[in-house]
N, C-alpha and C positions, 0 to 999 in steps of 0.2 A: 738915516737911510744910506745904504752903501751905494757906491758908483755903479756896480753891476745891476742893482735893482732899478736904479734910475734909467739906465739904458734899456732894461727890459720893458719898462712901462712906456718909454718913448716909442720903442719898436712896436709894441702892442697897439699904441694909439694910431701909429701909421697904418698898421695892418687891419685894424678893426676900428674904423672911424665911427661906426654906429655905436660903439661902446660909450663914447662921451654923450651922444644923443640919448642913449638909453638912461644914462644917469640923470640927464636933464628932465626926461619925461618919465621918471620913476613913479610919478603919481598915477600913470595910466595903467601900470600892472603892479601886482602885489608881489613882493619878495617873500621868500619863505620866512615864516614868523620865527623860526628857530635860529635864524642867523641875522645879526644886526647889519645895518648898512655898511658899517666900517669894515666888516669881514668880507661881505660880498663885493665890496669895491676892490679888494685886493686878491680875490680868488682867481683860479686859472680859467682859461676860456672854456675848457670842457665842462668844468663845474658850472660855469655860468650858463652854458647852453642847456645842460641837464636840468637846471633849475628853472628854466623858462616854462611858462604855461603853454600847452599844445594849442595850435590854431583851431578855430571852430570848423573850418572847412575840412581839416583832416578827420576830425571826429565824425562829421556828417558823411564823409566818404566811406569810412569804416562801417558806420551804421547802414548805409545804403547797400554796400556789398553784402553784408550779413543778411539784410532783409531780402535782397535779390536771391541769394542762395536758398534761404528758407522758402521763398515764394516758388522758386523753380522746383525744389524738391516736392513741395506740396502739390503744385500743378502736375508734376510728373507722376505723382502717386494717384491722383484722382482722375487724370485724363486718360482716355483710352482711344485706341485706334483700331480700325477693322483689320483682321488678319485675312489675307487673301491667298488662295492657291491658284496659280496660273497654270492653264492647261491648253494645249493645242489640239485641234480636231477639225471636224467637218460637219456640215449639215446633212442629215439623213432624214428619212421618213420613218414614222412609226411602223408602217408596213414595209417589208423588205422589197427590194427591186424585183420586178417580174421578169422571169426567165422563160423565153419561148423556145421550145425544142420540138423537133419532129419525133413522131412516135416510132418510126422505122426508117431504115435507109431508103433514100429516094433521090430523085433528080429535081433540081430547082427549075421550074418552068418560068416563074416571074417573081420579081421583088417589087412590091408596091410602095414602099416607104424609103425614106433616107434619114440619116441621123439628124435629130432635132425636130422632126415632125411631131405635131400634136395629134394623137389618134384617140378616137372614141372607142368605147367598149364594143367589141364585135367587128371593128374595122379590119379589113384584110391587110396582112403584112406581107405574105408571100404565098405563092401557089406551087405545089409540088406535083410531080408526075403521077396521075391517078391510074396508070395502066394496071398495076398489080392489085391495088386495092379494089378497083372496079371489077376485075375478074373474080376476086374472092367474094365480093358482094353479090355478083350475079349467081355464082355457084351456091352461095348460102341461101339466097332467095329461092332458087330452084329446089333445093333440098326441103325447105320449109313448105313450099307449095306441094311437093310430092307427099310429104307426111300429112298435110291437110287433106289431100284427096283420099289418101288411104284411110284416115280417120272418118271422113264422111261416108266412105263405102262401108266400113265396118259398122258404123252406127246404123246405117240403112239395113244391113243384114240383121243386126240384133233387134232393130225396131220393127222389122217386118214390112218396111215400105220400100218403094223402088228408088233406085239411084240411077239417074239418067244425066249424062253430061249435057249441059246446056249448049246452045249454039255459041260459038266463039270461045268455048272452054279451052284451057291449055292442054297440052299433050298428056300431062299426068292425070287430069280429070277424065279425059277420053279413055286412057288406058285402064283406069280404075273402073270406069263404066263397063268396059268390055269384060274385065275380070269379074265384076259383080254379076253380069248376065251369065257368064260361064259357070260360076259357082252356084248360082240359082238353078241352072239347068241340071248340074250335077246333084244338087240337093233334092230337087224334085224327082229326078230319076231314081235315086236311091230310096226315097220315100215311097215311090210307086212300086219298086221292087219288093220292099218290105210289106207293103199293103197286099201285093199279089200273093206273097208267101202266106200271109195271115189268112187271106181269103181262101186259098187252096186248102190250108190246114183246117179251117173252119168248115169248108164244104165236105171234106173227108170225114170230119168229126160228126157232122150232121148225118151223113150217110150211114156211118157206123152206128150212130144212136138209133136211127130208124131200123136198121137191120137187127139191132139188139132187141128192139121192141117186138119185131116179128118172131125172132128166135125165142123170146120169153113166152110168147103165146103158143108157139109150136111145142115148146118144152112142156108147158102145162097140158097141152092136148095129148102129147105122147105119154106123159105120166098118167093121165086119166085112162088112156087106152090100155096101158100096161097094167093098171090096177084092175080094169074090167076083165082082161084076159086072165089075170091071176085069180080072180074070183071064179071065173068059169073053170079054170084048171082045178081049183079046189073042189068044185062041184062035179068034176069029172065030165064036164060038158065040152070044154075046149081042149085043144091039143097043146102040148108043151112047146111045140115048134112055134106056134103063133105067139106064145108068151115070150119066147126068146127073140123072135123077130121084132116085136114091139119094144122090148127092152133095148135091143141094139139100136133101133131107131131113136129112142129117147137119148141114149148115150151119145149118138152122133150129133143130135141137136144140141145137147149140153156142151159138147166139145166146140161146136161152132159158136155157141154163145160165149164161151170163155175166150175164144180167139177174137171175137168181135169186141168184147169188153177190153181186151188188151190193146186192140187197135184204137179204141176210144181214148184210153189213157195216153197212148202214144201221140195221137192227134192233139189232144189237149195240151200236152207238153210242147208240141211243135207250135201251136198257136201262142202259148205263153212265151216261148223262145223268140218267135218272130216279132211279137210285140215288144219284148225286152230289147231285142236287137234294134228295132226301129227307134225306141226311146233312147238307147245308148248312142246311136248314130246322131240323133237330133241334139242330144246334150253335148256329145263330143264336138259336133259342128259348132255349136254356140260357145263351148268352152274354148275351142281353138280361136274363134273370132274374138272372144273376150281377152285371151292372152295376147293375141296379136294387137288388139286395141291398146292394152296397157303398155306393151312394149313400144308401140308406135307413138303413143302420147308422150312417153318418157323421152324417146328419141327426138320427137318434135320440140319438146321443151328445151332439150339441149341444143338443138339446131337453132331455136329462137334466140337463146342466149348468145350463141356464136354469131348469129346475124346481128345482134345488137353491137357486139364487139367489132364486127366487120363494118357496120354502118358508122360507128364512131371513128374507126380508122379511115374510112372514106371521107368523113367530115373533116378530120384532121389533116387531110391533104391541103385544105385551105387554112393556113396559120393565121389566126386572128388575135386581136388584142383582148386579153382577159378583163381589162378594166380601162377606164380613162387614164391615159398615160402619155409620156413623152419618150420618144425613141432615144435611148442613150447610146447604145452600141449595136452594130451590125457585124456579124462574122464576115471574115474576108472570103466571101463566096460570090460568084456571079451566076447569071442564068446559064444553065447547062451543067453546073457543078454538082458533084455528088455530095450530099450531106448525110452523115452517118446517124445512126439511131441515137437519140438523146443528146445530140451535139447542140451546144448553145448557139442559136442562130440570131436571136434578138435579146437585148436587155432593155427593159422599159422601166421608167421611173413613174410610179403612180401619182396621179394628180388629186387635188382636193382631199388630201389626207393630212393629219397633224404632222408638224415637223418636229424634229429633235436634233440636238447636237450630240455627236459622239466624240468625246474628248479622252485624251490619254493623260493620266496622272501618275507621276513617279511614286515609287514605293515609299519614299521618305515623307510624303504628304498624305498618304492614304488614311493614316490613323486619325486625321482631323475631319474627314468627310463623313457626312451622315445624309440619309435620305431626307429630302424636304428642305435642304439648305438653299438659300437664294443664290442665284447666279446672274452675273452681268456678262452679256455676250457681245463681242465685237466682231464685225465681219471685215475680213481683209479686203474684200472688194469695195467696201464703203467705209472710208475713214470715219472713225467715230467722232472726230472733232467737227466734222461737217454734217454727217448723217445721223449721229447718235448711236445708241446701243439698244439691244433687246433684253428683256428680262426672262428668266427661266428658273426652274427648280430642279434639284437633283432627284431623279426618279429611280435609277438603278446604279449600284456600285458593284462591280464584279467581285466575286469571292476568291479569285485567283489571279495571278499575274500572267501577262502575255509576253512572249519573247519578242524582241524588236524585229521588224521586217527589214532586212538588209536592202531590199529593193525599193523600199518606200523613200519618199523625199524626206531629207533630214529636217526640213523646216516644219514638217507636219507630224513626224514620228520621233519619239525619243529613242536614244541609242542604248538605253538600259531597260530592263524589264519594267513594264508599266501595268497599271490597272485601268480598265475601261470603265468610263462613267457615262451614263446616258442622262442628258439634261432635256427636260421638256421645255420647249419655247412657248411660254404662256402669254407673252405680251410683246407686240410689235409696235405699240402706240408711241413708244419713245423715239422711234425713227422719224426723222424730220422731213421725209419726203414720201409722198404717196406713190411715186413712180418706182420705188424700190421693190423689186421682186426677188424674194428669197427662194432659191431653188436648191435642191439636194446637190451635194458635192462642193458647195462653197466652203472655203477654209475659214475657220473662226478661232478666236482666242476667248477662252472662258475664264472669268474671274469668279472663283467660287468663294463666297464669304463663309469662313469657318468659325467666326466668333470675333472677340475683341481681345486686346492686350494693352496693359498699362504701359505708359511711356517709360516709367522708371525701370521696368523689367528689361529694357534694352541695355541698361547699364548694370543691373544686378545679375542677370543671367550669365554674362561672360565672367563676372567675378566668381559667382557660385561654381561655374564650370571649372574655372581655374583652380579654385580651392579643392574641388572634388578630384581633379585629375593630377594635382600636384603632390609632392612628397611621396612618390612611389616609383618603384623601378619598373620600367616597361617590360 
């Protein structure tokens, strides 16, 4: 052995004292079978370290890490978490807020409520000046009463019974009673005139008929006399003069008979004409009454409809609550102020109606929403850590986006186009206090459960996205 080798071994002994101990306890670990002890005794330190058997703790650590990785991947693959869409909004009612407006321009006489008051259906809210509406109402009622009196008078004329204004009757009934009496006098006068004409014509007709009968008898007598004198003339007993005189007398009677018969025909025509004129007058009188009745009934119906509108306008002078509600807003008006037609004077929130949450969802999340999905609702006025949450379901998802309202509070409105979602509040039992009162207008945060997602997807999706968007020029 050379001197340099001896020095190397002494130096190694000083640097690696455990080497000598390892030789002494060589029975505790096994050397590689391919190398004899004489060789391993003089090998380098690196070779000696490489030939050692690995410690058991190192192997267990490696196996533990591998098992932990496999377990983590398995759990991440089979474990799922709920996917939630967060949305801000407020509580509303299924029925919209009630807006109370005057029907026409008027002056406010009195305001009966203030903001926050609970009002029942029909409770007065404000009273307006009734001057104009009352005047229109009185005028409409007068028109209807006038038409009613006219209709009663015409029905009495057509029915043939009297129309007499009762004691205490209004001016229209008294006027129609006087008109009825005047028309009846005129009708009776005309009928008497026609009856007189008919009677006169009938009397003349009867006289002519009697005269006709006398002339017929005289004509027969004169004809017999003429015949007798003609016979005497033929026997040359009578004179021709007597024959001519008897013939002239017969012709005179015959002429008178023809004239009387013409008078009879004329009187018969006069009788028929007078009777026809009488009938025409009576029918024309009734026809005029019927036409006037029809027109008056139509006008009365129109006036009655106008009266209904005017009565409604008069009733709307008193603004009342259309349903049980809470006064939310009152216009900036005082007693004596002029309120315009259809101007919003009161805004009421209906009571005892189902509540809903109106929330705004950003467009990037709308694709995951469906009707019927469960929703967890948190009320900003009641911290959920103390008071709990409410449950709901998605009822409506808008089909189009809404532009953000620049005037709205940023905490409750998104600054990008959003979709409106209506959530039915179906369960308030999870709230931990019976004194909680949910009212419209409260700000809420809705957690809309859209499904589940595996844990491993949180690691895979970024990788897949990176692979999809990589190796391309933008």
